[in-house]
C-alpha positions as a Markdown table, in Angstrom:
| # | Residue | x | y | z |
|---|---|---|---|---|
| 1 | Met | 41.2 | -94.4 | -33.2 |
| 2 | Ala | 37.8 | -95.9 | -32.8 |
| 3 | Ser | 34.9 | -93.5 | -32.5 |
| 4 | Arg | 33.1 | -93.3 | -29.2 |
| 5 | Ala | 29.6 | -94.9 | -29.1 |
| 6 | Thr | 26.6 | -93.0 | -27.9 |
| 7 | Phe | 23.5 | -94.8 | -26.8 |
| 8 | Pro | 20.6 | -94.3 | -24.4 |
| 9 | Val | 20.5 | -94.9 | -20.7 |
| 10 | Val | 17.0 | -96.4 | -20.1 |
| 11 | Val | 15.5 | -96.6 | -16.7 |
| 12 | His | 12.7 | -99.0 | -15.7 |
| 13 | Val | 10.6 | -99.2 | -12.6 |
| 14 | Leu | 9.0 | -102.2 | -11.0 |
| 15 | Leu | 5.7 | -101.4 | -9.3 |
| 16 | Ile | 4.8 | -104.5 | -7.3 |
| 17 | Arg | 1.8 | -105.0 | -5.1 |
| 18 | Asp | 0.6 | -108.3 | -3.6 |
| 19 | Glu | 3.1 | -110.3 | -5.7 |
| 20 | Arg | 1.7 | -108.7 | -8.9 |
| 21 | Leu | 3.6 | -106.5 | -11.3 |
| 22 | Phe | 2.2 | -103.5 | -13.1 |
| 23 | Leu | 2.9 | -103.5 | -16.9 |
| 24 | Leu | 2.1 | -101.2 | -19.8 |
| 25 | Arg | 1.6 | -102.4 | -23.4 |
| 26 | Arg | 3.5 | -100.3 | -25.9 |
| 27 | Ser | 1.7 | -98.8 | -28.9 |
| 28 | Gln | 2.8 | -96.5 | -31.8 |
| 29 | Thr | 6.3 | -96.0 | -30.4 |
| 30 | Gly | 8.2 | -97.6 | -33.2 |
| 31 | Phe | 10.0 | -100.1 | -30.9 |
| 32 | Met | 8.5 | -103.2 | -29.4 |
| 33 | Asp | 4.9 | -102.1 | -30.1 |
| 34 | Gly | 2.4 | -104.6 | -28.7 |
| 35 | Tyr | 4.8 | -105.8 | -26.0 |
| 36 | Tyr | 4.1 | -105.5 | -22.3 |
| 37 | Cys | 6.9 | -103.6 | -20.5 |
| 38 | Leu | 7.8 | -101.8 | -17.3 |
| 39 | Pro | 7.2 | -98.1 | -16.9 |
| 40 | Gly | 10.3 | -96.3 | -17.8 |
| 41 | Gly | 12.3 | -94.4 | -20.4 |
| 42 | His | 15.4 | -92.5 | -21.3 |
| 43 | Gln | 17.5 | -90.5 | -18.9 |
| 44 | Asn | 17.6 | -86.8 | -19.7 |
| 45 | Val | 20.8 | -84.7 | -19.7 |
| 46 | Gly | 21.4 | -83.4 | -16.2 |
| 47 | Glu | 19.3 | -85.8 | -14.2 |
| 48 | Ser | 20.5 | -88.8 | -12.2 |
| 49 | Val | 19.4 | -92.3 | -13.2 |
| 50 | Ser | 17.1 | -92.6 | -10.2 |
| 51 | Glu | 15.6 | -89.1 | -10.9 |
| 52 | Ala | 14.9 | -90.4 | -14.5 |
| 53 | Gly | 13.1 | -93.4 | -13.0 |
| 54 | Ile | 11.0 | -91.2 | -10.7 |
| 55 | Arg | 10.1 | -88.9 | -13.6 |
| 56 | Glu | 9.3 | -91.6 | -16.1 |
| 57 | Cys | 7.1 | -93.5 | -13.5 |
| 58 | Leu | 5.1 | -90.3 | -13.0 |
| 59 | Glu | 4.8 | -89.5 | -16.7 |
| 60 | Glu | 3.8 | -93.0 | -17.8 |
| 61 | Thr | 1.6 | -94.2 | -14.9 |
| 62 | Gly | 0.6 | -91.1 | -12.9 |
| 63 | Val | 2.2 | -92.6 | -9.8 |
| 64 | Gln | 4.5 | -90.5 | -7.6 |
| 65 | Thr | 7.3 | -92.4 | -6.0 |
| 66 | Ser | 10.1 | -90.9 | -3.9 |
| 67 | Arg | 12.2 | -93.9 | -3.1 |
| 68 | Leu | 13.6 | -96.4 | -5.7 |
| 69 | Glu | 15.8 | -99.3 | -4.8 |
| 70 | Pro | 18.2 | -100.6 | -7.5 |
| 71 | Val | 17.5 | -104.1 | -8.8 |
| 72 | Cys | 20.0 | -104.6 | -11.7 |
| 73 | Val | 21.8 | -103.3 | -14.7 |
| 74 | Met | 21.3 | -104.9 | -18.1 |
| 75 | Pro | 23.3 | -103.5 | -21.0 |
| 76 | Tyr | 21.5 | -104.6 | -24.2 |
| 77 | Gln | 22.0 | -105.0 | -27.9 |
| 78 | Ser | 19.2 | -105.7 | -30.4 |
| 79 | Gly | 19.7 | -105.1 | -34.0 |
| 80 | Arg | 20.5 | -101.4 | -34.4 |
| 81 | His | 19.6 | -100.7 | -30.8 |
| 82 | Gln | 22.1 | -100.6 | -28.0 |
| 83 | Gly | 22.0 | -99.1 | -24.5 |
| 84 | Leu | 22.0 | -99.6 | -20.8 |
| 85 | Asn | 19.0 | -100.7 | -18.8 |
| 86 | Phe | 18.8 | -99.7 | -15.2 |
| 87 | Val | 16.0 | -101.4 | -13.3 |
| 88 | Phe | 14.7 | -100.1 | -9.9 |
| 89 | Gln | 11.9 | -101.1 | -7.7 |
| 90 | Ala | 9.6 | -98.5 | -6.2 |
| 91 | Glu | 9.5 | -99.0 | -2.4 |
| 92 | Asp | 6.5 | -96.7 | -1.9 |
| 93 | Trp | 4.2 | -94.7 | -4.2 |
| 94 | Glu | 1.2 | -92.5 | -4.2 |
| 95 | Gly | -1.7 | -93.0 | -6.6 |
| 96 | Glu | -3.1 | -95.9 | -8.6 |
| 97 | Pro | -1.0 | -96.9 | -11.6 |
| 98 | Gly | -2.7 | -96.5 | -15.0 |
| 99 | Ile | -2.0 | -95.3 | -18.5 |
| 100 | Asn | -0.9 | -91.7 | -18.2 |
| 101 | Glu | 0.4 | -91.5 | -21.8 |
| 102 | Pro | -2.3 | -92.9 | -24.1 |
| 103 | Ala | -0.3 | -91.9 | -27.2 |
| 104 | Leu | 2.4 | -94.5 | -26.2 |
| 105 | Phe | 0.4 | -97.2 | -24.5 |
| 106 | Asp | -2.9 | -99.0 | -25.3 |
| 107 | Gly | -3.1 | -101.4 | -22.4 |
| 108 | Ser | -2.0 | -102.1 | -18.9 |
| 109 | Cys | -2.4 | -104.9 | -16.4 |
| 110 | Trp | -1.3 | -106.3 | -13.0 |
| 111 | Ser | 0.4 | -109.6 | -13.7 |
| 112 | Leu | 1.6 | -112.4 | -11.4 |
| 113 | Leu | 5.4 | -112.3 | -11.2 |
| 114 | Asp | 5.7 | -115.8 | -12.5 |
| 115 | Ser | 3.1 | -115.5 | -15.3 |
| 116 | Leu | 3.7 | -112.5 | -17.4 |
| 117 | Pro | 1.4 | -111.8 | -20.3 |
| 118 | Asp | 2.6 | -112.4 | -23.9 |
| 119 | Pro | 4.2 | -110.8 | -25.6 |
| 120 | His | 6.5 | -109.1 | -23.0 |
| 121 | Ala | 9.9 | -107.6 | -23.2 |
| 122 | Pro | 12.3 | -110.6 | -23.8 |
| 123 | Trp | 14.5 | -109.7 | -20.8 |
| 124 | Met | 11.8 | -109.5 | -18.2 |
| 125 | Asn | 11.8 | -113.1 | -17.1 |
| 126 | Glu | 15.5 | -113.0 | -16.5 |
| 127 | Leu | 15.1 | -109.7 | -14.7 |
| 128 | Leu | 12.6 | -111.2 | -12.3 |
| 129 | Glu | 14.9 | -114.1 | -11.7 |
| 130 | Phe | 17.7 | -111.7 | -10.9 |
| 131 | Arg | 15.5 | -109.8 | -8.5 |
| 132 | Arg | 14.6 | -113.1 | -6.7 |
| 133 | Asp | 18.2 | -114.4 | -6.6 |
| 134 | Gly | 19.9 | -111.1 | -5.8 |
| 135 | Arg | 22.0 | -111.0 | -9.0 |
| 136 | Trp | 22.5 | -107.5 | -10.4 |
| 137 | Tyr | 24.3 | -107.6 | -13.8 |
| 138 | Lys | 23.9 | -109.3 | -17.2 |
| 139 | Glu | 24.7 | -108.3 | -20.7 |
| 140 | Phe | 21.7 | -109.0 | -22.9 |
| 141 | Gln | 21.2 | -109.6 | -26.6 |
| 142 | Trp | 18.2 | -110.5 | -28.6 |
| 143 | Asp | 17.1 | -110.3 | -32.3 |
């Protein structure tokens, strides 16, 4: 009998204002450092996926949101990393997004949706296409 795999559920939140997307640049995390990414992180035991998104958004950006709309699910594999990405869009929020965890992020920006800064997470262009086209699922692999 094959052993059961265990891997993280990762939740990401799109903060969009005036056709611009808020991004954070990872630093000293050990994974994708130097890359721009969405606010987000791992789901904790006992919380729902959307609760994890709300918590991570507050922890990383200082922004409080109460309503998240699902955008897509993207299971991923990258080398030794494997997991499930759930992506939500914040429909409303309070506060101005910024770097709320300077030990994990060394930069932030508002980027046009069709002109993301480099380097950025390799699945983000496809995610934004999914959002635009109404698609919701894709298995994703990168090296």
